[in-house]
Every structure is written in structure tokens, then in C-alpha cells.
C-alpha positions in Angstrom: -13.3 -29.2 22.9 -13.8 -26.1 24.0 -13.7 -22.0 21.5 -10.6 -21.8 23.9 -9.0 -24.1 23.1 -10.8 -24.3 19.2 -8.9 -20.5 18.8 -5.3 -21.9 20.2 -5.1 -24.3 17.6 -6.6 -22.2 15.2 -3.8 -19.8 15.5 -1.0 -22.2 15.6 -2.2 -23.2 12.4 -2.0 -19.6 11.0 1.0 -19.1 12.8 2.5 -21.9 11.3 1.8 -21.7 7.3 2.3 -17.9 8.4 6.3 -19.2 8.4 5.9 -21.0 5.9 5.5 -18.8 3.6 6.9 -16.0 4.9 10.6 -18.7 5.1 10.2 -19.1 1.8 9.5 -15.4 0.4 12.2 -14.9 2.1 14.3 -17.2 -0.3 12.8 -15.5 -3.1 13.4 -12.1 -1.3 16.8 -12.8 -1.9 17.7 -14.1 -5.0 15.4 -11.0 -5.6 17.9 -8.4 -3.6 21.5 -10.9 -5.4 25.0 -9.9 -4.2 24.4 -5.9 -5.2 21.9 -5.8 -1.8 24.5 -4.2 0.9 23.3 -1.0 2.9 26.8 1.2 1.0 25.0 0.0 -2.5 21.9 0.8 -1.7 23.9 4.3 -0.2 25.0 4.5 -3.8 21.6 4.7 -5.1 19.6 6.8 -3.3 22.5 9.8 -3.1 22.3 9.8 -6.9 18.8 11.1 -6.8 17.7 14.6 -6.4 17.1 15.3 -2.1 15.4 18.5 -0.6 17.2 20.0 2.4 14.6 19.9 6.1 12.7 22.9 6.3 13.6 25.2 9.7 10.8 24.2 11.9 8.0 27.5 12.9 7.9 28.6 16.6 5.3 25.6 18.1 5.4 23.9 15.4 6.3 22.4 11.8 4.9 23.9 9.0 2.3 21.4 7.6 -0.4 22.7 6.9 -3.6 22.0 9.1 -6.0 19.2 7.7 -8.8 21.6 6.3 -5.3 23.5 4.2 -4.2 20.7 3.1 -6.3 20.1 0.4 -6.0 16.2 1.0 -9.4 14.3 -0.4 -10.9 13.8 3.6 -9.7 16.4 6.2 -10.1 13.4 8.1 -7.2 12.0 7.1 -4.3 14.1 8.3 -5.5 15.3 11.3 -3.6 12.3 13.7 -1.1 14.0 12.0 -2.6 17.5 12.4 -3.4 16.6 16.3 0.5 15.3 16.9 1.8 18.7 15.2 -0.1 20.8 17.2 0.0 18.8 20.7 2.6 16.9 20.8 5.9 17.5 18.7 5.6 21.2 20.7 6.5 19.4 24.4 8.5 17.1 22.7 10.6 18.7 20.4 12.8 18.2 17.6 14.0 14.4 17.7 13.3 13.3 14.0 15.9 12.7 12.5 15.1 12.5 8.8 14.9 15.6 6.7 11.7 15.9 6.4 10.3 14.7 9.5 7.8 11.6 9.7 5.0 13.8 11.0 5.9 15.6 7.5 6.4 12.9 5.2 2.9 11.5 6.9 1.3 15.0 5.6 2.9 14.4 2.2 2.7 11.0 1.7 -0.9 10.7 2.8 -1.9 13.9 -0.1 -0.2 12.1 -2.3 -1.7 8.5 -1.9 -4.8 9.4 0.6 -5.0 6.2 3.1 -2.5 3.9 0.9 0.0 6.6 2.9 -0.6 5.0 6.3 1.4 2.7 5.8 4.1 4.7 3.5 4.5 6.6 7.1 3.9 3.9 9.5 7.3 2.4 7.7 9.0 5.7 8.1 8.2 5.5 11.8 9.7 2.4 11.8 13.0 3.6 10.3 13.5 7.1 12.9 16.5 5.6 14.9 20.1 6.7 15.1 21.0 4.4 13.6 19.1 5.9 10.0 22.4 8.3 9.9 25.2 5.2 8.3 21.6 4.4 5.8 20.9 7.6 4.1 22.8 11.2 2.9 22.6 13.7 5.6 22.8 17.3 5.7 22.3 19.3 8.7 22.4 17.0 10.7 19.3 15.2 9.4 19.0 12.2 7.2 18.0 13.1 4.3 14.7 10.7 2.9 11.7 12.6 0.9 8.8 10.6 0.0 8.9 9.4 -3.3 5.8 9.1 -5.8 4.2 6.0 -5.7 5.2 5.5 -9.9 8.9 5.9 -8.0 9.1 3.3 -5.6 9.6 -0.1 -7.2 7.9 -2.7 -4.2 9.1 -6.5 -4.2 5.9 -9.0 -3.5 8.8 -11.5 -2.2 10.0 -8.5 0.1 6.6 -8.2 1.5 5.3 -12.4 2.2 8.2 -12.4 3.4 7.1 -10.2 6.4 4.5 -11.9 7.4 6.9 -11.9 9.8 7.8 -8.8 11.5 11.1 -7.8 9.3 12.4 -10.6 7.6 12.0 -8.5 4.1 14.6 -5.4 6.2 16.5 -7.9 7.5 17.1 -10.0 3.2 17.6 -6.3 2.4 20.4 -5.6 4.2 18.9 -3.1 6.3 19.4 -4.8 10.6 19.0 -2.6 12.6 15.2 -1.5 10.9 14.4 -5.0 10.6 15.1 -4.9 14.2 13.2 -1.9 15.3 10.3 -4.1 13.2 10.3 -7.5 14.7 11.5 -5.1 18.6 7.4 -2.9 18.3 5.5 -5.3 16.4 6.1 -7.5 18.4 6.2 -5.4 21.8 2.9 -4.3 21.0 1.0 -7.5 20.3 2.7 -8.8 23.8 1.1 -5.8 25.7 -2.1 -6.5 23.4 -2.7 -9.8 25.0 -1.8 -8.8 28.6 -4.2 -6.0 28.8 -7.0 -8.8 26.9 -6.0 -11.8 29.1 -6.7 -8.8 31.5 -9.9 -7.8 30.3 -9.1 -4.5 30.5 -10.6 -3.5 27.0 -9.1 -0.2 26.1 -5.9 -0.8 26.2 -5.8 -3.5 24.4 -7.7 -2.1 21.7 -5.2 1.2 21.7 -2.4 -1.4 21.5 -4.0 -3.9 19.3 -4.5 -0.7 16.9 -1.2 0.8 16.5 0.8 -2.4 16.2 -1.9 -3.5 13.8 -1.0 -0.2 12.4 2.9 -1.1 12.6 2.6 -4.2 11.0 0.8 -3.3 7.7 4.2 -0.9 7.8 6.1 -3.6 8.2 4.9 -5.8 5.6 5.1 -2.4 3.2 8.5 -1.8 4.6 10.1 -5.3 3.5 8.4 -4.6 0.3 10.0 -1.4 -0.6 13.5 -2.3 1.3 13.9 -5.7 -1.6 12.3 -3.5 -3.7 15.2 -0.9 -3.6 18.0 -3.5 -2.9 17.1 -5.4 -6.7 16.2 -2.1 -8.6 19.4 -2.4 -11.0 
């Protein structure tokens, strides 16, 4: 048996095992979420919590501090956020539907959680679409979604395991659009990375593969967060 055949065989078996585990976890997550996991029920719980309006953006960028000013454990942790806000955001315009914006949210999550803030930031980016306006309270045209303290974020193990297949946890929790974006984003990146890898174009394959891993981890965290939020009394 050739090495390629062996890798394909093991990959196929791993995919079957992961799918089976995700299926069992999906059933557990559905039981955990219970009948109160509709969007209206979730929205009523969010509205009961205090939310801060989005601060106005400064001319030429966002008010989030630079990595060295942030007070984070490592200035390199916030470097991607700083690069986005300094080089990309001024050219791209104010496209984020949330308050705080996704880059501000990422900076706050990294400052409060350290490296564990990256899955939180990835999950937020996956939720940044115009469908969010129907699932969150809004103010000034923005959907309000502040960074929660780690202790205030309830995560579901079953929801996270279900999201080994991206989007399943969100789907169980009733967040259908989030589920679609999670599955679509991870699938497209995986397809692009594999296509470049087959052509032996290492740099784009590695770039897309890295992004795929980043968003995959965010999708798993998002499934755990969505089911945990839906099951909250």
C-alpha cells in the first residue's frame, strides 16, 4: 500500500469517526438546549443584560490602542488587530455590523483572555453578517454584542463536540444563519487549501489552511457558546 493510499484511508476513517462523534454530540446538545432555544428566547435573555453602545470611530482608524499600549501579556498578541485597524480598516470603511466592531472585540477578548481570546474573536467574525441584526438588540444601526467576561460565558461540551462538523452546534441552538456562515467559511477555505496543495503551491495552501484552522476553532467555540447560551435558564 502506497503512502498516499494509506493517508487517504486513515483520513477517511478519521472523518467517519469525527462525524459519528459529532452526530452523538448533536443529539446531546439538542437535549441540553431544550425547548427554549428559539431566537426569541435567546434575544430576550440578551436584552436583559446591560449593553454598551458602540463608541464612535476616530478619523483614520479605530480607538483601540496599539499592541504596545494595550497592556496585554505580549504585544505580538494584538499585532494582527493593530495591522487590520491601521492598514486595512481605513481603506475598507466601516463595514462591521456589530458594536463594538470585530477588531475592537478581538482586542478586548485578547486583553482579557490572552491567547484564549483568538477562538472568541474567530467566532465573532463568523457571526458578522447582516442577519445578526435580527438576533441581537440594536442601537444606532449596530447589533450590540459586547465582550463577556470568561466567567459569564457558559460553554456546552456537547455543543462544541457537535461543531466538530462546523455549524452543527449553532444549528442546534437555533442560529441557522450563523451555522451556514460557519460551515461555508470553513469548507471554502479547506477546499482552497487542498486545491493549492494538489498543485504544490505551498504558500497559498499554508495561508488558506491557517485561516481554515483559525475559523474552524472559532466554529467549534461558537457551537459551544451557542448551545451553552440557549440552555441557560
